[in-house]
C-alpha positions in Angstrom: 0.0 0.0 0.0 1.4 3.3 -1.1 0.9 6.3 1.3 3.1 8.7 -0.6 1.5 12.0 -1.7 -0.1 11.8 -5.2 1.0 14.1 -8.0 -2.0 16.3 -7.4 -1.2 16.6 -3.8 2.4 17.5 -4.6 1.1 20.1 -7.0 -1.1 21.5 -4.3 1.8 21.8 -2.0 3.8 23.6 -4.6 1.1 25.9 -5.5 0.3 27.0 -1.9 4.0 27.5 -1.2 4.5 29.6 -4.3 1.5 31.7 -3.5 2.6 32.4 0.1 6.2 33.0 -0.9 5.0 35.6 -3.4 2.5 37.3 -1.1 3.7 36.8 2.4 7.5 36.6 2.3 9.9 37.5 5.1 9.6 41.3 4.4 5.8 41.2 4.8 6.0 39.2 8.1 8.6 41.6 9.5 6.5 44.6 8.5 3.5 43.1 10.2 5.4 42.2 13.4 6.9 45.7 13.6 3.5 47.5 13.0 3.3 50.1 15.8 -0.5 49.7 16.2 -0.4 46.0 16.2 -0.8 43.5 13.3 -3.4 44.3 10.6 -4.8 41.5 8.4 -4.2 41.8 4.7 -7.6 41.5 3.3 -6.3 41.4 -0.3 -4.2 38.3 0.6 -7.3 36.8 2.4 -9.3 37.2 -0.8 -6.4 35.7 -2.9 -6.5 32.7 -0.6 -10.2 32.4 -1.2 -9.7 32.7 -5.0 -7.1 29.9 -4.7 -9.6 27.6 -3.0 -7.8 27.6 0.3 -10.9 28.0 2.4 -13.2 26.1 0.1 -10.8 23.2 -0.3 -13.2 20.7 1.3 -16.4 22.2 0.2 -18.2 20.0 -2.4 -18.0 21.2 -6.0 -21.8 21.5 -6.2 -21.5 24.1 -3.5 -18.8 26.1 -5.3 -15.9 24.4 -3.5 -12.8 22.5 -4.7 -14.2 19.1 -3.6 -11.0 17.7 -2.0 -10.6 16.0 1.3 -9.0 16.4 4.8 -5.5 15.1 3.5 -5.3 18.0 1.0 -6.4 20.5 3.7 -3.6 19.3 5.9 -1.1 19.8 3.1 -2.3 23.4 2.6 -2.3 24.3 6.3 1.1 22.7 6.7 2.4 25.2 4.2 0.6 28.0 6.0 2.4 27.1 9.2 5.7 27.0 7.4 5.2 30.5 6.1 3.9 31.8 9.5 0.7 33.0 7.6 -1.3 35.1 10.1 -5.0 35.2 10.6 -7.9 32.9 11.7 -7.2 30.5 9.0 -8.7 27.3 10.6 -11.9 29.1 11.7 -12.6 30.7 8.3 -11.8 27.3 6.6 -14.3 25.6 8.8 -16.9 28.3 8.2 -16.9 27.8 4.4 -20.4 26.8 3.3 -21.9 28.0 6.6 -21.1 31.7 6.6 -21.5 33.8 3.5 -18.2 35.0 2.1 -16.0 32.6 4.1 -15.2 30.3 1.2 -14.2 33.2 -1.1 -12.2 35.1 1.6 -14.6 38.0 1.6 -15.5 37.3 5.2 -12.9 36.8 7.9 -14.2 34.4 10.5 -12.8 33.6 13.9 -14.0 31.3 16.6 -14.0 30.9 20.4 -11.8 27.9 21.1 -12.4 25.3 23.8 -10.4 27.3 26.3 -12.2 30.6 25.6 -9.5 32.2 23.5 -10.3 34.2 20.4 -7.7 35.3 17.8 -8.3 38.4 15.5 -11.5 39.2 17.3 -11.4 43.0 16.4 -10.7 42.1 12.7 -13.2 39.4 12.1 -16.5 39.9 10.4 -18.1 36.9 12.1 -17.4 34.8 15.2 -18.2 31.2 15.6 -19.3 30.8 19.2 -20.2 33.3 22.0 -17.5 35.9 22.4 -19.8 38.4 24.1 -17.7 40.4 26.5 -14.3 39.2 25.2 -11.5 41.3 26.4 -8.0 41.8 24.9 -5.2 39.9 26.4 -1.4 40.2 25.7 -0.4 37.8 23.0 3.0 36.2 23.1 2.9 36.2 19.2 3.3 39.6 17.7 1.5 38.5 14.6 -1.6 37.3 16.4 -3.9 39.6 18.4 -5.7 37.8 21.2 -8.9 38.1 23.2 -10.4 36.0 25.9 -14.1 35.3 26.3 -15.7 35.3 29.8 -15.8 32.1 31.7 -18.4 29.6 30.4 -18.1 31.0 26.8 -15.8 28.2 25.6 -16.2 26.8 22.1 -16.5 23.1 21.1 -13.7 20.6 20.9 -13.6 20.2 17.0 -11.2 17.4 16.0 -10.8 18.9 12.4 -9.8 22.2 14.0 -7.3 20.3 16.1 -5.9 18.5 13.1 -5.5 21.6 11.0 -3.8 23.4 13.8 -1.5 20.4 14.2 -0.7 20.6 10.4 0.3 24.3 11.0 2.6 23.2 13.8 4.1 20.6 11.6 4.9 23.2 8.9 6.5 25.4 11.5 8.6 22.4 12.9 9.8 21.6 9.4 10.8 25.2 8.7 12.7 25.6 11.9 14.6 22.4 11.1 15.5 23.9 7.7 16.6 27.1 9.3 18.8 25.3 11.8 20.5 23.1 9.3 21.1 26.0 6.9 22.7 28.1 9.8 24.8 25.1 10.9 26.2 24.9 7.4 26.7 28.6 6.8 28.0 29.7 10.3 31.8 29.1 10.8 33.6 28.9 14.1 37.1 27.7 14.7 37.7 27.3 11.0 34.8 25.0 10.3 31.0 25.0 10.0 29.2 24.8 13.5 27.3 21.9 12.0 30.5 19.9 12.2 30.3 19.8 16.0 28.7 16.8 17.5 26.3 18.8 19.8 24.9 20.8 17.0 24.5 17.6 14.8 22.5 16.0 17.6 20.2 19.0 17.9 19.5 19.0 14.2 19.0 15.3 14.1 16.5 15.4 17.0 14.6 18.1 15.3 14.3 16.1 12.1 13.2 13.0 14.0 10.4 14.8 15.9 9.3 16.5 12.7 9.1 13.4 10.7 7.3 11.5 13.6 4.8 14.3 13.8 4.4 14.3 10.0 3.6 10.5 9.9 1.0 11.0 12.7 -0.7 14.1 11.2 -0.9 12.6 7.7 -2.3 9.3 9.1 -4.9 11.2 11.1 -5.9 13.1 8.0 -6.5 9.8 6.2 -8.4 8.1 8.9 -10.2 11.2 10.5 -10.1 9.3 13.8 -10.5 11.6 16.8 -8.0 9.6 18.9 -5.4 9.6 16.1 -6.0 13.3 15.8 -5.3 13.8 19.5 -2.0 11.9 19.3 -1.0 13.9 16.2 -1.7 17.1 17.9 0.5 16.2 20.9 3.4 15.2 18.6 3.0 18.2 16.4 3.0 20.6 19.4 6.1 19.0 20.7 7.9 19.1 17.4 7.1 22.7 16.8 7.9 24.1 20.2 11.0 22.0 20.9 12.1 22.4 17.3 12.0 26.2 17.6 13.8 26.1 20.9 16.5 23.9 19.5 16.7 26.1 16.4 17.4 29.1 18.7 20.2 27.2 20.3 21.8 26.4 17.0 21.6 30.0 16.0 23.1 31.1 19.4 22.9 34.7 20.5 21.6 36.0 17.1 18.7 33.7 17.3 17.3 35.8 20.2 17.4 39.1 18.2 14.2 40.7 16.9 15.6 40.5 13.3 15.7 36.7 13.3 12.7 34.7 12.3 13.2 31.9 14.8 11.6 33.7 17.7 8.4 34.2 15.6 8.2 30.5 15.0 8.7 29.7 18.7 6.0 32.3 19.8 3.5 31.1 17.2 4.1 27.5 18.3 3.5 28.5 22.0 0.3 30.2 21.0 -1.1 27.3 18.8 -0.3 24.9 21.6 -2.6 26.9 23.9 -5.5 27.1 21.4 -8.1 24.3 21.5 -7.9 21.4 24.0 -5.0 21.3 26.4 -2.3 18.7 26.2 -3.5 17.2 29.4 -7.0 16.8 27.9 -5.6 15.1 24.8 -3.5 12.8 26.9 -6.5 11.9 29.0 -8.4 11.0 25.9 -5.7 8.7 24.6 -5.2 7.1 28.1 -8.9 6.4 28.4 -8.9 4.6 25.1 -6.0 2.3 26.0 
């Protein structure tokens, strides 16, 4: 049995990566992070994502969607995570076909997560769940404004939302692994690349192992759609993204902690995503109960 991506899935990955590289490259992310009044969502890019079918990917063709499945959505969201694409992507994707304009990117939709957190609340045109009385809270991620709804206003535990968030974490983990390896090759100390030192080799190898383990789990969960497999994939993806970014910082040394570096943005986004949706303890309890 062959579980390799199909040619169409590879083409989808390439297309999403090229779109994001052209419209949300490093300069755009730095401009957004440095915005004095806080990040502002690029509505033009949001509509381009809609035109490209990002939000309507799983919507049936008879309803104006692309008609693909969860595995293809995971591939697209993995690329979004790799590019640190900002915005309530998961909520808008899940609202396609339910809220007018979500599928085409004309409507920005956010959602109250199971812990009561709401991203991009002031920007969104629609909110899934009860966010009445939500108040702004300081976000660790400079690319993601954050609000918290009052106690008791938590949203549902949606397995698809958990999986797509895990896919974003996977993309971020893969990107920080790439950044670490690139720096280990380019940076020289004592007359040789720092990647020649055993400690750095081990860090990079561990990053790769965690990333590929998470990739296998996320892809398998996308194929089966099983809630328990999704919970396991989320735990592995969160671990790969957070620990990968921290190891990437260590490979970069002091320069990795500077504002100009991209590594800290991946770490902060990984921290934030790990707090959205069900907690790690909740996911672990679900898995333990099924054993």
